[in-house]
Every structure is written in C-alpha cells, then in structure tokens.
N, CA, C, O and the ligand as a Tripos MOL2 file, in Angstrom:
@<TRIPOS>MOLECULE
protein
  297   295    75     0     0
PROTEIN
NO_CHARGES

@<TRIPOS>ATOM
      1 N          85.6840   55.5080   13.0460 N.3       1 MET1
      2 CA         84.7140   54.5680   12.5090 C.3       1 MET1
      3 C          85.3130   53.8560   11.2970 C.2       1 MET1
      4 O          86.0500   54.4410   10.5030 O.2       1 MET1
      5 N          84.9810   52.6160   11.1880 N.am      2 VAL2
      6 CA         85.4470   51.8470   10.0490 C.3       2 VAL2
      7 C          84.2290   51.2860    9.3320 C.2       2 VAL2
      8 O          83.5020   50.4580    9.8810 O.2       2 VAL2
      9 N          84.0180   51.7300    8.1350 N.am      3 GLY3
     10 CA         82.8550   51.2880    7.3950 C.3       3 GLY3
     11 C          83.1240   49.9910    6.6640 C.2       3 GLY3
     12 O          84.2590   49.5230    6.5700 O.2       3 GLY3
     13 N          82.0480   49.4260    6.1510 N.am      4 THR4
     14 CA         82.1310   48.1800    5.4120 C.3       4 THR4
     15 C          81.7200   48.4300    3.9700 C.2       4 THR4
     16 O          80.6550   48.9840    3.6990 O.2       4 THR4
     17 N          82.5640   48.0210    3.0690 N.am      5 ARG5
     18 CA         82.2310   48.1320    1.6550 C.3       5 ARG5
     19 C          81.8770   46.7630    1.1090 C.2       5 ARG5
     20 O          82.5740   45.7780    1.3550 O.2       5 ARG5
     21 N          80.7870   46.7160    0.3680 N.am      6 THR6
     22 CA         80.3500   45.4680   -0.2440 C.3       6 THR6
     23 C          80.0510   45.7350   -1.7110 C.2       6 THR6
     24 O          79.2480   46.6060   -2.0470 O.2       6 THR6
     25 N          80.6940   44.9890   -2.5630 N.am      7 GLY7
     26 CA         80.4470   45.1760   -3.9820 C.3       7 GLY7
     27 C          79.1420   44.5380   -4.4300 C.2       7 GLY7
     28 O          78.6940   43.5520   -3.8440 O.2       7 GLY7
     29 N          78.5280   45.1020   -5.4740 N.am      8 PHE8
     30 CA         77.4070   44.4380   -6.1150 C.3       8 PHE8
     31 C          77.6400   44.4720   -7.6180 C.2       8 PHE8
     32 O          78.4040   45.2960   -8.1210 O.2       8 PHE8
     33 N          76.9860   43.5860   -8.3140 N.am      9 THR9
     34 CA         77.2740   43.4460   -9.7420 C.3       9 THR9
     35 C          76.1790   44.0140  -10.6310 C.2       9 THR9
     36 O          76.4560   44.4020  -11.7660 O.2       9 THR9
     37 N          74.9790   44.0730  -10.1620 N.am     10 ALA10
     38 CA         73.8940   44.5730  -11.0050 C.3      10 ALA10
     39 C          72.7770   45.1190  -10.1360 C.2      10 ALA10
     40 O          71.9670   44.3650   -9.5950 O.2      10 ALA10
     41 N          72.7430   46.4350  -10.0090 N.am     11 GLU11
     42 CA         71.6310   47.0700   -9.3140 C.3      11 GLU11
     43 C          71.1880   48.2590  -10.1190 C.2      11 GLU11
     44 O          71.9580   48.8280  -10.8940 O.2      11 GLU11
     45 N          69.9430   48.6290   -9.9310 N.am     12 LYS12
     46 CA         69.3980   49.7340  -10.7170 C.3      12 LYS12
     47 C          69.8130   51.0610  -10.0930 C.2      12 LYS12
     48 O          69.5040   51.3470   -8.9360 O.2      12 LYS12
     49 N          70.5020   51.8450  -10.8650 N.am     13 ALA13
     50 CA         70.9620   53.1510  -10.4200 C.3      13 ALA13
     51 C          69.8300   54.1660  -10.5740 C.2      13 ALA13
     52 O          68.8520   53.9070  -11.2760 O.2      13 ALA13
     53 N          69.9640   55.3210   -9.9160 N.am     14 PRO14
     54 CA         68.9280   56.3590  -10.0270 C.3      14 PRO14
     55 C          68.6720   56.8140  -11.4600 C.2      14 PRO14
     56 O          67.5810   57.3020  -11.7540 O.2      14 PRO14
     57 N          69.6280   56.6720  -12.3470 N.am     15 CYS15
     58 CA         69.4380   57.0810  -13.7380 C.3      15 CYS15
     59 C          68.6640   56.0430  -14.5420 C.2      15 CYS15
     60 O          68.2640   56.3060  -15.6760 O.2      15 CYS15
     61 N          68.4520   54.8660  -13.9580 N.am     16 GLY16
     62 CA         67.6900   53.8420  -14.6470 C.3      16 GLY16
     63 C          68.5320   52.7170  -15.2170 C.2      16 GLY16
     64 O          68.0010   51.6690  -15.5850 O.2      16 GLY16
     65 N          69.8390   52.9230  -15.2950 N.am     17 LYS17
     66 CA         70.7130   51.8570  -15.7680 C.3      17 LYS17
     67 C          70.9180   50.8160  -14.6850 C.2      17 LYS17
     68 O          70.8530   51.1210  -13.4950 O.2      17 LYS17
     69 N          71.1610   49.6060  -15.0990 N.am     18 THR18
     70 CA         71.5510   48.5500  -14.1690 C.3      18 THR18
     71 C          73.0600   48.3930  -14.2590 C.2      18 THR18
     72 O          73.5930   48.0000  -15.2960 O.2      18 THR18
     73 N          73.7260   48.6950  -13.1880 N.am     19 VAL19
     74 CA         75.1860   48.7450  -13.2000 C.3      19 VAL19
     75 C          75.7390   48.0730  -11.9380 C.2      19 VAL19
     76 O          75.0120   47.7870  -10.9870 O.2      19 VAL19
     77 N          77.0160   47.8410  -11.9680 N.am     20 ALA20
     78 CA         77.7260   47.3750  -10.7800 C.3      20 ALA20
     79 C          78.0710   48.5630   -9.8910 C.2      20 ALA20
     80 O          77.9320   49.7210  -10.2820 O.2      20 ALA20
     81 N          78.5200   48.2430   -8.7000 N.am     21 GLY21
     82 CA         78.9060   49.3140   -7.7960 C.3      21 GLY21
     83 C          79.2330   48.7780   -6.4280 C.2      21 GLY21
     84 O          79.6220   47.6220   -6.2670 O.2      21 GLY21
     85 N          79.0680   49.6460   -5.4380 N.am     22 GLU22
     86 CA         79.5060   49.3340   -4.0900 C.3      22 GLU22
     87 C          78.5310   49.9090   -3.0680 C.2      22 GLU22
     88 O          78.0830   51.0490   -3.1890 O.2      22 GLU22
     89 N          78.2140   49.1100   -2.0750 N.am     23 HIS23
     90 CA         77.5200   49.6280   -0.8980 C.3      23 HIS23
     91 C          78.5740   50.0420    0.1260 C.2      23 HIS23
     92 O          79.6190   49.4050    0.2590 O.2      23 HIS23
     93 N          78.2820   51.1010    0.8310 N.am     24 TYR24
     94 CA         79.1250   51.4700    1.9490 C.3      24 TYR24
     95 C          78.2300   51.6130    3.1680 C.2      24 TYR24
     96 O          77.2420   52.3460    3.1410 O.2      24 TYR24
     97 N          78.5750   50.9200    4.2200 N.am     25 ARG25
     98 CA         77.7390   50.9500    5.4110 C.3      25 ARG25
     99 C          78.6050   51.2000    6.6340 C.2      25 ARG25
    100 O          79.6610   50.5900    6.7990 O.2      25 ARG25
    101 N          78.1530   52.0910    7.4740 N.am     26 ASP26
    102 CA         78.9000   52.4090    8.6760 C.3      26 ASP26
    103 C          77.9020   52.6900    9.7980 C.2      26 ASP26
    104 O          76.9060   53.3850    9.6000 O.2      26 ASP26
    105 N          78.1770   52.1530   10.9460 N.am     27 THR27
    106 CA         77.3150   52.4220   12.0950 C.3      27 THR27
    107 C          78.1840   52.6160   13.3210 C.2      27 THR27
    108 O          79.3490   52.2190   13.3420 O.2      27 THR27
    109 N          77.6110   53.2240   14.3310 N.am     28 ASP28
    110 CA         78.2980   53.2120   15.6170 C.3      28 ASP28
    111 C          77.3040   52.8360   16.7120 C.2      28 ASP28
    112 O          76.1060   52.7060   16.4600 O.2      28 ASP28
    113 N          77.8020   52.6670   17.8970 N.am     29 ASP29
    114 CA         76.9730   52.1480   18.9720 C.3      29 ASP29
    115 C          75.9300   53.1410   19.4400 C.2      29 ASP29
    116 O          75.0020   52.7730   20.1600 O.2      29 ASP29
    117 N          76.0660   54.3750   19.0480 N.am     30 ALA30
    118 CA         75.1670   55.4020   19.5510 C.3      30 ALA30
    119 C          73.9990   55.6910   18.6270 C.2      30 ALA30
    120 O          73.1840   56.5680   18.9120 O.2      30 ALA30
    121 N          73.9100   54.9660   17.5270 N.am     31 GLY31
    122 CA         72.7340   55.1220   16.6930 C.3      31 GLY31
    123 C          72.9790   55.7430   15.3290 C.2      31 GLY31
    124 O          72.0390   55.9250   14.5550 O.2      31 GLY31
    125 N          74.2060   56.0650   15.0300 N.am     32 LEU32
    126 CA         74.5130   56.6050   13.7090 C.3      32 LEU32
    127 C          74.4810   55.4800   12.6670 C.2      32 LEU32
    128 O          75.0600   54.4130   12.8700 O.2      32 LEU32
    129 N          73.8050   55.7370   11.5700 N.am     33 VAL33
    130 CA         73.7570   54.7600   10.4930 C.3      33 VAL33
    131 C          74.0350   55.4820    9.1810 C.2      33 VAL33
    132 O          73.3530   56.4420    8.8240 O.2      33 VAL33
    133 N          75.0350   55.0090    8.4820 N.am     34 ILE34
    134 CA         75.3730   55.5660    7.1790 C.3      34 ILE34
    135 C          75.2640   54.4420    6.1530 C.2      34 ILE34
    136 O          75.9430   53.4220    6.2680 O.2      34 ILE34
    137 N          74.4180   54.6320    5.1620 N.am     35 ILE35
    138 CA         74.3010   53.6620    4.0850 C.3      35 ILE35
    139 C          74.4180   54.4290    2.7740 C.2      35 ILE35
    140 O          73.5200   55.1890    2.4110 O.2      35 ILE35
    141 N          75.5000   54.2330    2.0820 N.am     36 ASP36
    142 CA         75.7280   54.9150    0.8100 C.3      36 ASP36
    143 C          75.8360   53.8700   -0.2930 C.2      36 ASP36
    144 O          76.3700   52.7790   -0.0890 O.2      36 ASP36
    145 N          75.3270   54.2210   -1.4440 N.am     37 GLU37
    146 CA         75.4740   53.3640   -2.6160 C.3      37 GLU37
    147 C          76.2710   54.1480   -3.6490 C.2      37 GLU37
    148 O          75.9660   55.3010   -3.9540 O.2      37 GLU37
    149 N          77.2790   53.5070   -4.1670 N.am     38 TYR38
    150 CA         78.0920   54.1190   -5.2200 C.3      38 TYR38
    151 C          77.9610   53.2670   -6.4740 C.2      38 TYR38
    152 O          78.4240   52.1270   -6.5070 O.2      38 TYR38
    153 N          77.3400   53.8100   -7.4890 N.am     39 TYR39
    154 CA         77.1410   53.0700   -8.7370 C.3      39 TYR39
    155 C          78.2730   53.3930   -9.7010 C.2      39 TYR39
    156 O          78.7840   54.5130   -9.7240 O.2      39 TYR39
    157 N          78.6510   52.4150  -10.4830 N.am     40 ASN40
    158 CA         79.7990   52.5990  -11.3740 C.3      40 ASN40
    159 C          79.5540   53.6330  -12.4680 C.2      40 ASN40
    160 O          80.5080   54.1800  -13.0200 O.2      40 ASN40
    161 N          78.3090   53.9050  -12.7850 N.am     41 CYS41
    162 CA         78.0130   54.9490  -13.7720 C.3      41 CYS41
    163 C          78.2460   56.3390  -13.2030 C.2      41 CYS41
    164 O          78.2960   57.3180  -13.9470 O.2      41 CYS41
    165 N          78.3910   56.4300  -11.8760 N.am     42 GLY42
    166 CA         78.6340   57.7210  -11.2480 C.3      42 GLY42
    167 C          77.4940   58.2010  -10.3700 C.2      42 GLY42
    168 O          77.6380   59.1880   -9.6500 O.2      42 GLY42
    169 N          76.3630   57.5120  -10.4230 N.am     43 CYS43
    170 CA         75.2460   57.8610   -9.5370 C.3      43 CYS43
    171 C          75.6020   57.5270   -8.0950 C.2      43 CYS43
    172 O          76.4150   56.6470   -7.8130 O.2      43 CYS43
    173 N          74.9570   58.2660   -7.1920 N.am     44 ARG44
    174 CA         75.1540   57.9930   -5.7700 C.3      44 ARG44
    175 C          73.8310   58.0960   -5.0330 C.2      44 ARG44
    176 O          72.9580   58.8870   -5.3900 O.2      44 ARG44
    177 N          73.7050   57.2970   -4.0220 N.am     45 SER45
    178 CA         72.5350   57.3480   -3.1570 C.3      45 SER45
    179 C          73.0250   57.2890   -1.7180 C.2      45 SER45
    180 O          73.7800   56.3900   -1.3480 O.2      45 SER45
    181 N          72.5940   58.2450   -0.9150 N.am     46 ILE46
    182 CA         73.1610   58.4120    0.4170 C.3      46 ILE46
    183 C          72.0460   58.4610    1.4430 C.2      46 ILE46
    184 O          71.0490   59.1570    1.2560 O.2      46 ILE46
    185 N          72.2160   57.7270    2.5160 N.am     47 ARG47
    186 CA         71.2570   57.7510    3.6240 C.3      47 ARG47
    187 C          72.0380   57.8490    4.9250 C.2      47 ARG47
    188 O          72.8520   56.9760    5.2290 O.2      47 ARG47
    189 N          71.8010   58.8930    5.6850 N.am     48 HIS48
    190 CA         72.4970   59.0910    6.9490 C.3      48 HIS48
    191 C          71.4630   59.2910    8.0480 C.2      48 HIS48
    192 O          70.6340   60.1980    7.9690 O.2      48 HIS48
    193 N          71.5100   58.4610    9.0500 N.am     49 GLU49
    194 CA         70.6670   58.6290   10.2240 C.3      49 GLU49
    195 C          71.5530   59.0470   11.3800 C.2      49 GLU49
    196 O          72.5720   58.4190   11.6680 O.2      49 GLU49
    197 N          71.1500   60.1080   12.0270 N.am     50 TYR50
    198 CA         72.0120   60.6590   13.0730 C.3      50 TYR50
    199 C          71.5150   60.3060   14.4620 C.2      50 TYR50
    200 O          70.4120   59.7880   14.6390 O.2      50 TYR50
    201 N          72.3390   60.5930   15.4240 N.am     51 HIS51
    202 CA         72.0640   60.2060   16.8110 C.3      51 HIS51
    203 C          70.7740   60.8050   17.3380 C.2      51 HIS51
    204 O          70.1050   60.2040   18.1790 O.2      51 HIS51
    205 N          70.4220   61.9830   16.8520 N.am     52 ASP52
    206 CA         69.2230   62.6490   17.3740 C.3      52 ASP52
    207 C          67.9590   62.1900   16.6650 C.2      52 ASP52
    208 O          66.8770   62.7260   16.9040 O.2      52 ASP52
    209 N          68.0960   61.1980   15.7930 N.am     53 GLY53
    210 CA         66.9260   60.6730   15.1070 C.3      53 GLY53
    211 C          66.6610   61.3170   13.7650 C.2      53 GLY53
    212 O          65.7390   60.9090   13.0590 O.2      53 GLY53
    213 N          67.4400   62.3060   13.3990 N.am     54 SER54
    214 CA         67.2100   62.9440   12.1180 C.3      54 SER54
    215 C          67.7510   62.0700   10.9930 C.2      54 SER54
    216 O          68.7010   61.3070   11.1660 O.2      54 SER54
    217 N          67.1170   62.2060    9.8460 N.am     55 LEU55
    218 CA         67.4370   61.3780    8.6960 C.3      55 LEU55
    219 C          67.7310   62.2870    7.5140 C.2      55 LEU55
    220 O          66.9820   63.2220    7.2300 O.2      55 LEU55
    221 N          68.8070   62.0060    6.8460 N.am     56 HIS56
    222 CA         69.1800   62.7840    5.6740 C.3      56 HIS56
    223 C          69.3920   61.8330    4.5110 C.2      56 HIS56
    224 O          70.2040   60.9130    4.6030 O.2      56 HIS56
    225 N          68.6770   62.0410    3.4290 N.am     57 THR57
    226 CA         68.8650   61.2090    2.2520 C.3      57 THR57
    227 C          69.1240   62.0850    1.0480 C.2      57 THR57
    228 O          68.6190   63.2040    0.9530 O.2      57 THR57
    229 N          69.9040   61.5740    0.1450 N.am     58 ARG58
    230 CA         70.2260   62.3270   -1.0610 C.3      58 ARG58
    231 C          70.4970   61.3310   -2.1850 C.2      58 ARG58
    232 O          71.2060   60.3420   -2.0010 O.2      58 ARG58
    233 N          69.9290   61.6060   -3.3280 N.am     59 VAL59
    234 CA         70.1630   60.7840   -4.5050 C.3      59 VAL59
    235 C          70.6790   61.7040   -5.6040 C.2      59 VAL59
    236 O          70.0160   62.6670   -5.9890 O.2      59 VAL59
    237 N          71.8570   61.3950   -6.0960 N.am     60 ILE60
    238 CA         72.5160   62.2350   -7.0930 C.3      60 ILE60
    239 C          72.8280   61.3910   -8.3210 C.2      60 ILE60
    240 O          73.5180   60.3750   -8.2360 O.2      60 ILE60
    241 N          72.3140   61.8260   -9.4530 N.am     61 ARG61
    242 CA         72.5770   61.0980  -10.6840 C.3      61 ARG61
    243 C          73.9790   61.3860  -11.2010 C.2      61 ARG61
    244 O          74.6060   62.3730  -10.8180 O.2      61 ARG61
    245 N          74.4630   60.5040  -12.0830 N.am     62 HIS62
    246 CA         75.8430   60.6370  -12.5460 C.3      62 HIS62
    247 C          76.0710   61.9030  -13.3550 C.2      62 HIS62
    248 O          77.2140   62.3320  -13.5140 O.2      62 HIS62
    249 N          75.0100   62.5070  -13.8680 N.am     63 ASP63
    250 CA         75.1830   63.7760  -14.5790 C.3      63 ASP63
    251 C          75.1410   64.9740  -13.6330 C.2      63 ASP63
    252 O          75.1750   66.1240  -14.0700 O.2      63 ASP63
    253 N          75.0660   64.6950  -12.3410 N.am     64 GLY64
    254 CA         75.1160   65.7560  -11.3490 C.3      64 GLY64
    255 C          73.7500   66.2310  -10.8850 C.2      64 GLY64
    256 O          73.6610   67.0380   -9.9590 O.2      64 GLY64
    257 N          72.6830   65.7460  -11.5120 N.am     65 LYS65
    258 CA         71.3440   66.1660  -11.1180 C.3      65 LYS65
    259 C          70.9700   65.5480   -9.7770 C.2      65 LYS65
    260 O          71.1180   64.3420   -9.5760 O.2      65 LYS65
    261 N          70.4910   66.3720   -8.8730 N.am     66 VAL66
    262 CA         70.0490   65.8790   -7.5790 C.3      66 VAL66
    263 C          68.5980   65.4300   -7.7220 C.2      66 VAL66
    264 O          67.6960   66.2460   -7.9160 O.2      66 VAL66
    265 N          68.3940   64.1410   -7.6230 N.am     67 VAL67
    266 CA         67.0700   63.5590   -7.8170 C.3      67 VAL67
    267 C          66.2290   63.7190   -6.5590 C.2      67 VAL67
    268 O          65.0170   63.9230   -6.6290 O.2      67 VAL67
    269 N          66.8800   63.6240   -5.4230 N.am     68 SER68
    270 CA         66.1760   63.6690   -4.1570 C.3      68 SER68
    271 C          67.1240   64.2170   -3.1100 C.2      68 SER68
    272 O          68.2980   63.8480   -3.0730 O.2      68 SER68
    273 N          66.6230   65.0930   -2.2630 N.am     69 ASN69
    274 CA         67.4580   65.6740   -1.2170 C.3      69 ASN69
    275 C          66.5490   66.0090   -0.0510 C.2      69 ASN69
    276 O          65.8560   67.0260   -0.0760 O.2      69 ASN69
    277 N          66.5450   65.1820    0.9520 N.am     70 GLU70
    278 CA         65.5710   65.3200    2.0240 C.3      70 GLU70
    279 C          66.2420   65.3090    3.3900 C.2      70 GLU70
    280 O          67.1730   64.5490    3.6590 O.2      70 GLU70
    281 N          65.7300   66.1760    4.2240 N.am     71 ASP71
    282 CA         66.1230   66.1750    5.6320 C.3      71 ASP71
    283 C          64.8870   65.9790    6.4640 C.2      71 ASP71
    284 O          63.9010   66.6970    6.3000 O.2      71 ASP71
    285 N          64.9270   65.0240    7.3450 N.am     72 HIS72
    286 CA         63.8490   64.8170    8.2850 C.3      72 HIS72
    287 C          64.4320   65.0420    9.6730 C.2      72 HIS72
    288 O          64.8840   64.1100   10.3400 O.2      72 HIS72
    289 N          64.4110   66.2560   10.0720 N.am     73 GLY73
    290 CA         65.0770   66.6070   11.3140 C.3      73 GLY73
    291 C          64.1740   66.4290   12.5030 C.2      73 GLY73
    292 O          62.9720   66.2050   12.3610 O.2      73 GLY73
    293 N          64.7480   66.5290   13.6590 N.am     74 SER74
    294 CA         63.9670   66.4540   14.8810 C.3      74 SER74
    295 C          63.6300   67.8700   15.2970 C.2      74 SER74
    296 O          62.9670   68.0740   16.3140 O.2      74 SER74
    297 ZN         73.8630   56.6580  -13.4470 Zn       75 ZN75
@<TRIPOS>BOND
     1     1     2 1
     2     2     3 1
     3     3     4 2
     4     3     5 am
     5     5     6 1
     6     6     7 1
     7     7     8 2
     8     7     9 am
     9     9    10 1
    10    10    11 1
    11    11    12 2
    12    11    13 am
    13    13    14 1
    14    14    15 1
    15    15    16 2
    16    15    17 am
    17    17    18 1
    18    18    19 1
    19    19    20 2
    20    19    21 am
    21    21    22 1
    22    22    23 1
    23    23    24 2
    24    23    25 am
    25    25    26 1
    26    26    27 1
    27    27    28 2
    28    27    29 am
    29    29    30 1
    30    30    31 1
    31    31    32 2
    32    31    33 am
    33    33    34 1
    34    34    35 1
    35    35    36 2
    36    35    37 am
    37    37    38 1
    38    38    39 1
    39    39    40 2
    40    39    41 am
    41    41    42 1
    42    42    43 1
    43    43    44 2
    44    43    45 am
    45    45    46 1
    46    46    47 1
    47    47    48 2
    48    47    49 am
    49    49    50 1
    50    50    51 1
    51    51    52 2
    52    51    53 am
    53    53    54 1
    54    54    55 1
    55    55    56 2
    56    55    57 am
    57    57    58 1
    58    58    59 1
    59    59    60 2
    60    59    61 am
    61    61    62 1
    62    62    63 1
    63    63    64 2
    64    63    65 am
    65    65    66 1
    66    66    67 1
    67    67    68 2
    68    67    69 am
    69    69    70 1
    70    70    71 1
    71    71    72 2
    72    71    73 am
    73    73    74 1
    74    74    75 1
    75    75    76 2
    76    75    77 am
    77    77    78 1
    78    78    79 1
    79    79    80 2
    80    79    81 am
    81    81    82 1
    82    82    83 1
    83    83    84 2
    84    83    85 am
    85    85    86 1
    86    86    87 1
    87    87    88 2
    88    87    89 am
    89    89    90 1
    90    90    91 1
    91    91    92 2
    92    91    93 am
    93    93    94 1
    94    94    95 1
    95    95    96 2
    96    95    97 am
    97    97    98 1
    98    98    99 1
    99    99   100 2
   100    99   101 am
   101   101   102 1
   102   102   103 1
   103   103   104 2
   104   103   105 am
   105   105   106 1
   106   106   107 1
   107   107   108 2
   108   107   109 am
   109   109   110 1
   110   110   111 1
   111   111   112 2
   112   111   113 am
   113   113   114 1
   114   114   115 1
   115   115   116 2
   116   115   117 am
   117   117   118 1
   118   118   119 1
   119   119   120 2
   120   119   121 am
   121   121   122 1
   122   122   123 1
   123   123   124 2
   124   123   125 am
   125   125   126 1
   126   126   127 1
   127   127   128 2
   128   127   129 am
   129   129   130 1
   130   130   131 1
   131   131   132 2
   132   131   133 am
   133   133   134 1
   134   134   135 1
   135   135   136 2
   136   135   137 am
   137   137   138 1
   138   138   139 1
   139   139   140 2
   140   139   141 am
   141   141   142 1
   142   142   143 1
   143   143   144 2
   144   143   145 am
   145   145   146 1
   146   146   147 1
   147   147   148 2
   148   147   149 am
   149   149   150 1
   150   150   151 1
   151   151   152 2
   152   151   153 am
   153   153   154 1
   154   154   155 1
   155   155   156 2
   156   155   157 am
   157   157   158 1
   158   158   159 1
   159   159   160 2
   160   159   161 am
   161   161   162 1
   162   162   163 1
   163   163   164 2
   164   163   165 am
   165   165   166 1
   166   166   167 1
   167   167   168 2
   168   167   169 am
   169   169   170 1
   170   170   171 1
   171   171   172 2
   172   171   173 am
   173   173   174 1
   174   174   175 1
   175   175   176 2
   176   175   177 am
   177   177   178 1
   178   178   179 1
   179   179   180 2
   180   179   181 am
   181   181   182 1
   182   182   183 1
   183   183   184 2
   184   183   185 am
   185   185   186 1
   186   186   187 1
   187   187   188 2
   188   187   189 am
   189   189   190 1
   190   190   191 1
   191   191   192 2
   192   191   193 am
   193   193   194 1
   194   194   195 1
   195   195   196 2
   196   195   197 am
   197   197   198 1
   198   198   199 1
   199   199   200 2
   200   199   201 am
   201   201   202 1
   202   202   203 1
   203   203   204 2
   204   203   205 am
   205   205   206 1
   206   206   207 1
   207   207   208 2
   208   207   209 am
   209   209   210 1
   210   210   211 1
   211   211   212 2
   212   211   213 am
   213   213   214 1
   214   214   215 1
   215   215   216 2
   216   215   217 am
   217   217   218 1
   218   218   219 1
   219   219   220 2
   220   219   221 am
   221   221   222 1
   222   222   223 1
   223   223   224 2
   224   223   225 am
   225   225   226 1
   226   226   227 1
   227   227   228 2
   228   227   229 am
   229   229   230 1
   230   230   231 1
   231   231   232 2
   232   231   233 am
   233   233   234 1
   234   234   235 1
   235   235   236 2
   236   235   237 am
   237   237   238 1
   238   238   239 1
   239   239   240 2
   240   239   241 am
   241   241   242 1
   242   242   243 1
   243   243   244 2
   244   243   245 am
   245   245   246 1
   246   246   247 1
   247   247   248 2
   248   247   249 am
   249   249   250 1
   250   250   251 1
   251   251   252 2
   252   251   253 am
   253   253   254 1
   254   254   255 1
   255   255   256 2
   256   255   257 am
   257   257   258 1
   258   258   259 1
   259   259   260 2
   260   259   261 am
   261   261   262 1
   262   262   263 1
   263   263   264 2
   264   263   265 am
   265   265   266 1
   266   266   267 1
   267   267   268 2
   268   267   269 am
   269   269   270 1
   270   270   271 1
   271   271   272 2
   272   271   273 am
   273   273   274 1
   274   274   275 1
   275   275   276 2
   276   275   277 am
   277   277   278 1
   278   278   279 1
   279   279   280 2
   280   279   281 am
   281   281   282 1
   282   282   283 1
   283   283   284 2
   284   283   285 am
   285   285   286 1
   286   286   287 1
   287   287   288 2
   288   287   289 am
   289   289   290 1
   290   290   291 1
   291   291   292 2
   292   291   293 am
   293   293   294 1
   294   294   295 1
   295   295   296 2
@<TRIPOS>SUBSTRUCTURE
     1 MET1         2 RESIDUE 1 A MET
     2 VAL2         6 RESIDUE 1 A VAL
     3 GLY3        10 RESIDUE 1 A GLY
     4 THR4        14 RESIDUE 1 A THR
     5 ARG5        18 RESIDUE 1 A ARG
     6 THR6        22 RESIDUE 1 A THR
     7 GLY7        26 RESIDUE 1 A GLY
     8 PHE8        30 RESIDUE 1 A PHE
     9 THR9        34 RESIDUE 1 A THR
    10 ALA10       38 RESIDUE 1 A ALA
    11 GLU11       42 RESIDUE 1 A GLU
    12 LYS12       46 RESIDUE 1 A LYS
    13 ALA13       50 RESIDUE 1 A ALA
    14 PRO14       54 RESIDUE 1 A PRO
    15 CYS15       58 RESIDUE 1 A CYS
    16 GLY16       62 RESIDUE 1 A GLY
    17 LYS17       66 RESIDUE 1 A LYS
    18 THR18       70 RESIDUE 1 A THR
    19 VAL19       74 RESIDUE 1 A VAL
    20 ALA20       78 RESIDUE 1 A ALA
    21 GLY21       82 RESIDUE 1 A GLY
    22 GLU22       86 RESIDUE 1 A GLU
    23 HIS23       90 RESIDUE 1 A HIS
    24 TYR24       94 RESIDUE 1 A TYR
    25 ARG25       98 RESIDUE 1 A ARG
    26 ASP26      102 RESIDUE 1 A ASP
    27 THR27      106 RESIDUE 1 A THR
    28 ASP28      110 RESIDUE 1 A ASP
    29 ASP29      114 RESIDUE 1 A ASP
    30 ALA30      118 RESIDUE 1 A ALA
    31 GLY31      122 RESIDUE 1 A GLY
    32 LEU32      126 RESIDUE 1 A LEU
    33 VAL33      130 RESIDUE 1 A VAL
    34 ILE34      134 RESIDUE 1 A ILE
    35 ILE35      138 RESIDUE 1 A ILE
    36 ASP36      142 RESIDUE 1 A ASP
    37 GLU37      146 RESIDUE 1 A GLU
    38 TYR38      150 RESIDUE 1 A TYR
    39 TYR39      154 RESIDUE 1 A TYR
    40 ASN40      158 RESIDUE 1 A ASN
    41 CYS41      162 RESIDUE 1 A CYS
    42 GLY42      166 RESIDUE 1 A GLY
    43 CYS43      170 RESIDUE 1 A CYS
    44 ARG44      174 RESIDUE 1 A ARG
    45 SER45      178 RESIDUE 1 A SER
    46 ILE46      182 RESIDUE 1 A ILE
    47 ARG47      186 RESIDUE 1 A ARG
    48 HIS48      190 RESIDUE 1 A HIS
    49 GLU49      194 RESIDUE 1 A GLU
    50 TYR50      198 RESIDUE 1 A TYR
    51 HIS51      202 RESIDUE 1 A HIS
    52 ASP52      206 RESIDUE 1 A ASP
    53 GLY53      210 RESIDUE 1 A GLY
    54 SER54      214 RESIDUE 1 A SER
    55 LEU55      218 RESIDUE 1 A LEU
    56 HIS56      222 RESIDUE 1 A HIS
    57 THR57      226 RESIDUE 1 A THR
    58 ARG58      230 RESIDUE 1 A ARG
    59 VAL59      234 RESIDUE 1 A VAL
    60 ILE60      238 RESIDUE 1 A ILE
    61 ARG61      242 RESIDUE 1 A ARG
    62 HIS62      246 RESIDUE 1 A HIS
    63 ASP63      250 RESIDUE 1 A ASP
    64 GLY64      254 RESIDUE 1 A GLY
    65 LYS65      258 RESIDUE 1 A LYS
    66 VAL66      262 RESIDUE 1 A VAL
    67 VAL67      266 RESIDUE 1 A VAL
    68 SER68      270 RESIDUE 1 A SER
    69 ASN69      274 RESIDUE 1 A ASN
    70 GLU70      278 RESIDUE 1 A GLU
    71 ASP71      282 RESIDUE 1 A ASP
    72 HIS72      286 RESIDUE 1 A HIS
    73 GLY73      290 RESIDUE 1 A GLY
    74 SER74      294 RESIDUE 1 A SER
    75 ZN75       297 GROUP 0 **** ****
C-alpha cells in the first residue's frame, strides 16, 4: 500500500494548540481506510477502518496522554 501525505499549516491539535502538520491517508480496494493526523507539536490522531467493518480510533496528545481510544468491532 502506498499512502498519501498532505501537509497542513494550521489545524487544531488534540492539546488545543493550532499547529502545522500532516495528514496521512491510505486506502485499498477492499475497504481498508487509514486516516492519520500528525501534528507538529507531537499530537496524533488515528482512524483505521478495517475490512470487516470495525473501526479503531485513537487520539494521543504530545505529552503521551491518550485522549481517546475506541474500538468499534463487529
Ligand atoms: Zn499537541
């Protein structure tokens, strides 16, 4: 799989700061969807949808605190 990276200049990170960063998006023909956000302050936001319909999201602040961690399985 080859993902696509797209830069952004000002988005609100999970910590509340508005920072630059990068979107990462990857999909395949079978239904996998990966959307990750990488903020320059170190925060991350991750969304993974799998082939079986399950959804996994995670939001991690730059200080390492997990703000959100959810699995919606089938
Ligand atoms: Zn942050």
